Kinemage of the C-alpha trace (Angstrom):
@kinemage 1
@onewidth
@group {chain A} dominant
@subgroup {mainchain}
@vectorlist {calphas} color= white
{ca met a 1} P 20.568 -8.163 -21.640
{ca lys a 2} L 22.051 -5.347 -23.498
{ca thr a 3} L 20.678 -2.229 -21.813
{ca glu a 4} L 21.685 1.396 -22.147
{ca thr a 5} L 22.713 1.250 -18.366
{ca thr a 6} L 26.500 1.376 -19.279
{ca his a 7} L 26.069 4.797 -20.999
{ca gln a 8} L 23.953 6.433 -18.062
{ca ser a 9} L 25.453 8.806 -15.612
{ca pro a 10} L 24.491 9.421 -12.059
{ca tyr a 11} L 23.122 12.883 -13.222
{ca arg a 12} L 20.680 11.159 -15.714
{ca asn a 13} L 19.458 8.885 -13.018
{ca leu a 14} L 18.899 11.743 -10.776
{ca thr a 15} L 16.919 13.573 -13.152
{ca tyr a 16} L 14.674 10.538 -13.605
{ca thr a 17} L 14.325 10.416 -9.639
{ca val a 18} L 13.425 14.151 -9.719
{ca leu a 19} L 10.674 13.578 -12.551
{ca ile a 20} L 9.189 10.806 -10.483
{ca ile a 21} L 9.094 13.014 -7.215
{ca leu a 22} L 7.615 15.742 -9.338
{ca ala a 23} L 4.966 13.379 -10.780
{ca val a 24} L 3.980 12.468 -7.271
{ca val a 25} L 3.609 16.095 -6.057
{ca val a 26} L 1.691 17.262 -9.181
{ca ala a 27} L -0.726 14.189 -9.031
{ca leu a 28} L -1.361 15.163 -5.296
{ca val a 29} L -2.046 18.674 -6.083
{ca phe a 30} L -3.900 18.163 -9.329
{ca pro a 31} L -5.293 14.752 -9.332
{ca gly a 32} L -7.846 15.307 -12.162
{ca pro a 33} L -5.882 15.040 -15.253
{ca phe a 34} L -4.249 11.796 -14.016
{ca thr a 35} L -7.457 9.996 -13.013
{ca gln a 36} L -9.916 10.464 -15.842
{ca ile a 37} L -10.065 11.957 -19.414
{ca gly a 38} L -13.685 12.190 -20.469
{ca asp a 39} L -15.385 8.878 -19.598
{ca phe a 40} L -11.929 7.002 -19.920
{ca gln a 41} L -10.154 6.166 -16.329
{ca leu a 42} L -6.472 6.379 -16.806
{ca lys a 43} L -5.737 3.487 -14.447
{ca lys a 44} L -6.681 1.366 -17.233
{ca leu a 45} L -3.456 2.439 -18.839
{ca ile a 46} L -1.240 0.839 -16.238
{ca val a 47} L -1.285 -2.690 -17.413
{ca pro a 48} L -0.650 -1.970 -21.050
{ca leu a 49} L 2.184 0.408 -20.000
{ca leu a 50} L 3.731 -2.269 -18.019
{ca gln a 51} L 3.342 -4.611 -21.047
{ca ile a 52} L 5.149 -2.245 -23.343
{ca ile a 53} L 7.937 -1.877 -20.687
{ca met a 54} L 8.385 -5.703 -20.352
{ca leu a 55} L 8.337 -6.084 -24.183
{ca gly a 56} L 11.166 -3.674 -24.274
{ca met a 57} L 12.864 -5.754 -21.659
{ca gly a 58} L 12.446 -8.791 -23.717
{ca thr a 59} L 13.990 -7.257 -26.770
{ca thr a 60} L 17.192 -6.425 -24.815
{ca met a 61} L 17.444 -10.118 -23.491
{ca ser a 62} L 19.203 -13.151 -24.992
{ca leu a 63} L 20.412 -16.530 -23.637
{ca lys a 64} L 23.648 -14.893 -22.599
{ca asp a 65} L 21.714 -13.346 -19.746
{ca phe a 66} L 21.743 -16.833 -18.092
{ca glu a 67} L 25.350 -17.586 -18.532
{ca gly a 68} L 25.732 -16.042 -14.992
{ca val a 69} L 23.770 -18.981 -13.583
{ca ile a 70} L 26.446 -21.416 -15.087
{ca arg a 71} L 29.453 -19.203 -14.155
{ca gln a 72} L 28.506 -18.211 -10.765
{ca pro a 73} L 25.583 -20.257 -9.558
{ca arg a 74} L 26.206 -19.812 -5.898
{ca ala a 75} L 26.255 -15.945 -6.179
{ca val a 76} L 23.075 -16.173 -8.265
{ca phe a 77} L 21.310 -18.357 -5.877
{ca ile a 78} L 22.164 -16.376 -2.813
{ca gly a 79} L 21.192 -13.079 -4.600
{ca val a 80} L 17.718 -14.489 -5.651
{ca ala a 81} L 17.154 -16.213 -2.405
{ca cys a 82} L 17.833 -12.858 -0.446
{ca gln a 83} L 15.478 -11.253 -2.887
{ca phe a 84} L 12.440 -13.452 -2.181
{ca leu a 85} L 13.310 -13.905 1.496
{ca ile a 86} L 14.389 -10.482 2.951
{ca met a 87} L 11.968 -8.114 1.314
{ca pro a 88} L 8.859 -10.254 1.837
{ca leu a 89} L 9.497 -10.848 5.522
{ca met a 90} L 10.322 -7.246 5.941
{ca gly a 91} L 7.157 -6.270 4.272
{ca phe a 92} L 5.065 -8.629 6.514
{ca thr a 93} L 6.861 -7.332 9.655
{ca leu a 94} L 6.375 -3.731 8.793
{ca ala a 95} L 2.672 -4.235 7.626
{ca asn a 96} L 2.082 -5.709 10.999
{ca thr a 97} L 3.916 -2.989 12.847
{ca phe a 98} L 2.411 0.060 11.419
{ca asp a 99} L -1.340 0.587 11.951
{ca phe a 100} L -2.529 0.690 8.346
{ca pro a 101} L -5.937 -0.186 6.865
{ca pro a 102} L -5.738 -3.889 5.752
{ca glu a 103} L -5.482 -3.095 2.032
{ca val a 104} L -2.623 -0.639 2.433
{ca ala a 105} L -0.938 -3.175 4.654
{ca ala a 106} L -1.372 -5.715 1.907
{ca gly a 107} L 0.484 -3.228 -0.447
{ca val a 108} L 3.346 -3.130 1.765
{ca val a 109} L 3.711 -6.919 1.482
{ca leu a 110} L 3.089 -6.891 -2.089
{ca ile a 111} L 6.027 -4.438 -2.990
{ca gly a 112} L 8.264 -6.621 -0.668
{ca cys a 113} L 7.220 -9.893 -2.659
{ca ser a 114} L 8.001 -8.275 -6.053
{ca pro a 115} L 11.297 -9.109 -7.863
{ca ser a 116} L 14.087 -6.516 -8.452
{ca gly a 117} L 13.381 -3.964 -11.285
{ca leu a 118} L 15.530 -2.827 -14.229
{ca ala a 119} L 16.756 0.254 -12.205
{ca ser a 120} L 18.916 -2.189 -10.175
{ca asn a 121} L 21.170 -2.725 -13.208
{ca val a 122} L 21.626 0.941 -13.700
{ca met a 123} L 22.463 1.429 -10.075
{ca cys a 124} L 24.991 -1.501 -10.055
{ca phe a 125} L 26.907 -0.045 -13.085
{ca ile a 126} L 27.131 3.317 -11.172
{ca ala a 127} L 28.077 1.768 -7.967
{ca lys a 128} L 30.949 -0.274 -9.723
{ca ala a 129} L 29.183 -3.571 -8.674
{ca asn a 130} L 28.924 -6.775 -10.576
{ca val a 131} L 26.679 -5.736 -13.543
{ca pro a 132} L 26.533 -9.337 -15.061
{ca leu a 133} L 25.503 -10.711 -11.846
{ca ser a 134} L 22.848 -8.045 -11.556
{ca ile a 135} L 21.332 -8.628 -14.867
{ca thr a 136} L 21.156 -12.433 -14.121
{ca ile a 137} L 19.462 -11.895 -10.876
{ca thr a 138} L 16.984 -9.474 -12.208
{ca thr a 139} L 16.215 -11.756 -15.196
{ca leu a 140} L 15.830 -14.886 -13.031
{ca ala a 141} L 13.770 -13.160 -10.344
{ca thr a 142} L 11.398 -11.730 -12.910
{ca leu a 143} L 10.909 -15.182 -14.454
{ca leu a 144} L 10.254 -16.841 -11.049
{ca ala a 145} L 7.737 -13.973 -10.120
{ca pro a 146} L 4.633 -15.876 -11.508
{ca leu a 147} L 5.124 -18.667 -8.878
{ca leu a 148} L 6.900 -16.934 -5.990
{ca met a 149} L 4.833 -13.655 -5.745
{ca pro a 150} L 1.430 -15.431 -5.503
{ca ala a 151} L 2.759 -18.044 -3.015
{ca leu a 152} L 4.377 -15.303 -0.817
{ca met a 153} L 1.205 -13.129 -0.991
{ca lys a 154} L -1.129 -15.982 -0.007
{ca leu a 155} L 1.256 -16.814 2.804
{ca leu a 156} L 2.005 -13.280 4.197
{ca ala a 157} L -0.710 -11.019 2.937
{ca gly a 158} L -3.767 -13.438 3.225
{ca gln a 159} L -4.682 -11.944 6.614
{ca phe a 160} L -5.217 -8.389 5.105
{ca val a 161} L -6.966 -9.248 1.628
{ca glu a 162} L -8.216 -12.330 -0.229
{ca ile a 163} L -5.453 -13.670 -2.432
{ca ser a 164} L -6.201 -16.168 -5.407
{ca phe a 165} L -2.829 -17.953 -6.141
{ca leu a 166} L -3.974 -19.035 -9.641
{ca lys a 167} L -5.673 -15.676 -10.632
{ca met a 168} L -2.395 -13.780 -9.487
{ca met a 169} L -0.100 -16.116 -11.363
{ca leu a 170} L -2.048 -15.700 -14.648
{ca glu a 171} L -2.127 -11.960 -14.076
{ca ile a 172} L 1.730 -11.887 -13.671
{ca met a 173} L 2.306 -14.134 -16.767
{ca gln a 174} L 0.058 -11.757 -18.706
{ca ile a 175} L 1.837 -8.617 -17.351
{ca val a 176} L 5.508 -10.030 -17.469
{ca ile a 177} L 6.119 -13.337 -18.973
{ca leu a 178} L 4.097 -13.077 -22.250
{ca pro a 179} L 5.559 -9.639 -23.284
{ca val a 180} L 9.074 -10.656 -22.378
{ca ile a 181} L 8.651 -13.871 -24.555
{ca val a 182} L 7.306 -11.644 -27.572
{ca gly a 183} L 10.274 -9.415 -27.037
{ca leu a 184} L 12.807 -12.253 -27.167
{ca val a 185} L 11.105 -13.555 -30.288
{ca leu a 186} L 11.373 -10.106 -31.979
{ca asn a 187} L 15.108 -9.762 -30.807
{ca arg a 188} L 15.623 -13.142 -32.416
{ca ile a 189} L 13.822 -12.415 -35.709
{ca phe a 190} L 14.373 -8.696 -36.168
{ca his a 191} L 17.887 -8.343 -34.374
{ca lys a 192} L 18.850 -5.170 -36.307
{ca ser a 193} L 15.449 -3.602 -35.509
{ca ala a 194} L 15.515 -4.568 -31.918
{ca val a 195} L 18.974 -3.023 -31.500
{ca phe a 196} L 17.494 0.170 -33.084
{ca ile a 197} L 14.536 -0.068 -30.613
{ca asn a 198} L 16.840 -0.706 -27.725
{ca arg a 199} L 18.168 2.997 -27.965
{ca phe a 200} L 14.625 4.353 -27.284
{ca met a 201} L 13.144 1.689 -24.825
{ca pro a 202} L 14.970 3.108 -21.798
{ca leu a 203} L 13.448 6.449 -22.264
{ca ile a 204} L 10.031 4.848 -23.148
{ca ser a 205} L 10.359 2.831 -19.926
{ca met a 206} L 11.109 5.776 -17.802
{ca ala a 207} L 8.185 7.756 -19.319
{ca gly a 208} L 5.798 4.938 -18.688
{ca ile a 209} L 6.848 4.443 -15.100
{ca ile a 210} L 6.514 8.198 -14.381
{ca leu a 211} L 3.057 8.170 -15.816
{ca ile a 212} L 2.182 5.046 -13.745
{ca val a 213} L 3.341 6.642 -10.643
{ca ala a 214} L 1.322 9.834 -11.171
{ca ile a 215} L -1.793 7.736 -12.023
{ca ile a 216} L -1.623 5.679 -8.960
{ca thr a 217} L -0.835 8.718 -6.751
{ca ala a 218} L -3.865 10.662 -8.155
{ca thr a 219} L -6.263 7.638 -7.933
{ca gly a 220} L -5.257 6.996 -4.159
{ca arg a 221} L -4.905 10.562 -3.363
{ca asp a 222} L -7.354 10.421 -0.496
{ca ser a 223} L -5.787 7.456 0.982
{ca met a 224} L -2.397 8.874 0.472
{ca leu a 225} L -3.194 12.201 2.304
{ca thr a 226} L -4.469 9.912 5.282
{ca val a 227} L -1.462 7.529 5.699
{ca gly a 228} L 0.957 9.284 3.471
{ca trp a 229} L 3.760 10.261 5.681
{ca thr a 230} L 3.523 7.041 7.959
{ca leu a 231} L 3.561 4.958 4.747
{ca ala a 232} L 6.469 6.777 3.310
{ca leu a 233} L 8.332 6.221 6.639
{ca cys a 234} L 7.449 2.575 6.334
{ca val a 235} L 8.521 2.167 2.838
{ca leu a 236} L 11.804 4.121 3.515
{ca val a 237} L 12.670 1.680 6.328
{ca his a 238} L 11.714 -1.168 3.992
{ca asn a 239} L 13.913 0.037 1.391
{ca leu a 240} L 17.029 0.841 3.586
{ca ala a 241} L 16.643 -2.559 5.343
{ca gly a 242} L 16.774 -4.235 1.917
{ca phe a 243} L 20.111 -2.492 1.118
{ca leu a 244} L 21.606 -3.270 4.689
{ca leu a 245} L 20.333 -6.937 4.887
{ca gly a 246} L 21.277 -7.726 1.445
{ca tyr a 247} L 24.769 -6.601 1.858
{ca ser a 248} L 25.155 -8.088 5.245
{ca ser a 249} L 23.779 -11.529 3.950
{ca ala a 250} L 26.244 -11.485 1.045
{ca arg a 251} L 29.088 -10.607 3.271
{ca leu a 252} L 28.126 -13.305 5.593
{ca phe a 253} L 28.232 -16.006 2.770
{ca gly a 254} L 31.820 -14.711 1.907
{ca met a 255} L 31.138 -12.987 -1.317
{ca asp a 256} L 33.443 -10.343 -2.752
{ca glu a 257} L 32.749 -6.646 -2.429
{ca gln a 258} L 31.395 -6.107 -5.911
{ca ser a 259} L 29.025 -8.920 -5.510
{ca cys a 260} L 28.004 -7.707 -1.944
{ca arg a 261} L 27.064 -4.418 -3.508
{ca thr a 262} L 25.132 -6.184 -6.206
{ca val a 263} L 22.984 -8.218 -3.775
{ca ala a 264} L 22.314 -5.134 -1.725
{ca ile a 265} L 21.101 -3.158 -4.690
{ca glu a 266} L 18.929 -6.102 -6.002
{ca val a 267} L 17.370 -6.694 -2.733
{ca gly a 268} L 16.773 -2.920 -1.926
{ca leu a 269} L 15.198 -1.987 -5.325
{ca gln a 270} L 11.871 -3.611 -6.247
{ca asn a 271} L 9.755 -3.708 -9.451
{ca gly a 272} L 7.098 -1.216 -8.260
{ca gly a 273} L 5.616 -1.136 -11.781
{ca leu a 274} L 4.597 -4.849 -11.560
{ca ala a 275} L 3.242 -4.363 -8.017
{ca ser a 276} L 1.267 -1.446 -9.279
{ca gly a 277} L -0.127 -3.720 -12.168
{ca ile a 278} L -1.108 -6.456 -9.662
{ca ala a 279} L -2.902 -3.790 -7.584
{ca val a 280} L -4.834 -2.643 -10.748
{ca gln a 281} L -5.930 -6.168 -11.520
{ca met a 282} L -7.104 -6.859 -7.946
{ca gly a 283} L -9.264 -3.590 -8.426
{ca lys a 284} L -7.483 -1.964 -5.316
{ca val a 285} L -4.979 0.373 -7.085
{ca ala a 286} L -6.086 3.250 -4.693
{ca thr a 287} L -5.034 1.215 -1.613
{ca val a 288} L -2.986 -1.656 -2.317
{ca gly a 289} L -1.170 0.142 -5.064
{ca leu a 290} L -0.061 2.997 -2.660
{ca ala a 291} L 3.171 1.428 -1.287
{ca ala a 292} L 4.342 0.666 -4.813
{ca ala a 293} L 3.644 4.316 -5.852
{ca leu a 294} L 5.847 5.472 -2.919
{ca phe a 295} L 8.379 3.003 -3.213
{ca gly a 296} L 9.450 4.318 -6.742
{ca pro a 297} L 10.630 7.730 -5.877
{ca ile a 298} L 12.049 6.712 -2.444
{ca met a 299} L 14.173 3.775 -3.991
{ca asn a 300} L 15.421 5.792 -6.828
{ca thr a 301} L 16.417 8.703 -4.384
{ca thr a 302} L 18.152 6.333 -1.978
{ca gly a 303} L 19.522 4.061 -4.658
{ca ser a 304} L 21.105 6.893 -6.620
{ca leu a 305} L 22.740 8.219 -3.274
{ca leu a 306} L 24.065 4.716 -2.449
{ca ala a 307} L 25.338 4.194 -5.935
{ca thr a 308} L 27.062 7.575 -6.245
{ca phe a 309} L 28.540 6.877 -2.707
{ca trp a 310} L 29.967 3.461 -3.780
{ca ser a 311} L 31.120 4.997 -7.248
{ca gln a 312} L 33.526 7.119 -5.375
{ca arg a 313} L 34.958 4.169 -3.430
{ca pro a 314} L 35.779 1.359 -6.101
{ca pro a 315} L 36.235 -2.097 -4.820
{ca lys a 316} L 39.964 -3.045 -4.182
{ca ser a 317} L 40.025 -5.341 -7.178
{ca ile a 318} L 38.967 -2.445 -9.447
{ca ala a 319} L 41.293 -0.007 -7.710
{ca asn a 320} L 44.203 -2.341 -8.104
{ca val a 321} L 43.460 -2.774 -11.655
{ca ser a 322} L 43.321 1.015 -12.097
{ca glu a 323} L 46.628 1.516 -10.340
{ca met a 324} L 48.261 -1.078 -12.424
{ca glu a 325} L 46.952 0.580 -15.715
{ca ser a 326} L 48.144 3.942 -14.483
{ca val a 327} L 51.653 2.602 -13.659
{ca thr a 328} L 51.725 0.822 -17.304
{ca asp a 329} L 50.717 4.044 -18.908
{ca ser a 330} L 53.341 6.135 -17.149
{ca ser a 331} L 56.070 3.818 -18.135
{ca arg a 332} L 55.530 3.794 -21.791
């Protein structure tokens, strides 16, 4: 997956985070422009926007993204397993700990059951983590989402809202898999054009996610004002627990520092856009979609801080290579 992540700086990522936070604030204060224009309800834009984002993801993908499964299958398996075990179970635990209305609680579980998002690849690059492993985990987790998300939601969120496994599976395939496949085909057929498109897709994706967050925040404004601070605390704990437990699990399995950082970031950062799209398809974006709307700005803030912190402390293997290069340069 040839993304623009390798050219992004922490400052650009922080700008994106600030814009998301501003979108939440503006949508809370002035919800009108983000809920309806004339007779058209803007929440109907969420799924098409997600499909455009996933189409863009597909144009950046190739079969090389799956080489990591062959080169380091153990690391990929651990990363994906942690993704679909730690966050869903944490979501379930937090949903039962906090006294949320059932549909809001289901949203907490939903964000936990989502795969990692593209933001994790950016954060891994900044954090000097294992970027190829990050891309492989993100890709594989996304492709497994149509099966694992409905199954986990049925198991863990069935007590809060009614979940149809088949309906949710088809919705995820419509939102994620079909656009990705189309993107892969376009990349294969129009390779030069796809490369041109890839220069703009990160900006289009960022703009789309910012608009999605604003629409969900405005649509669920009343519920947000009722449970906002408590839900924000819940989402923050969920996010930080993902980083901590992801890193600890990888360390427990004897993975190297770069890979531990990768698993931590992959587990802690979720695809809030996909969770939002599912909430829209359920007809409960104003309640089930709230946790996803808050998770976006919170995870980008904490993820940026963690990635920047790690960027100042390169793993020993990278540090040793840098020292050897500096010694070689000085001897010339």
